[in-house]
Structures are given as structure tokens and as C-alpha cells.
C-alpha angles and dihedrals in degrees: 000000000000137000134185133171146090129306093174130042112270135175088236090062094041084252090294125136116225144124136204120214137182135191117200136179129186091355091306123118105229096181137354121178145154119244120207108190125225092209127072102195106099096229091049091046091053090048091050091051093049093045093051094049094046092048090052090048091053090052088058095052 
């Protein structure tokens, strides 16, 4: 399980908020998606990212 992205506006992201995540198992990518948050407050954005990834993980279990 890995995630990378932006929870605060940044010039490197063209001031956009987003994250990409992937969940793998036995060298197989089970899911890989982009998340575009509905919140703008950094702590809420981080929470939204984590919640989305964990929900997707639970679907795979």
C-alpha cells in the first residue's frame, strides 16, 4: 500500500490537491487510482485520502 500526492496547494502540483495510491499483493497491482479530495483544509484532505485507501483495502479483503 502506497500513497503520494498533495494535501496543500503547491506550485509543483499547479496548486491542485490530489493523491495517487496503489495496493499490491504478491507483485500484482490490485488497485491504483487518483483521489481528488472534496475538502481543502490540509488535515481533512489527509483524512479523506487515508479513509479512501483504507476503504478500498477492506473491499479487497
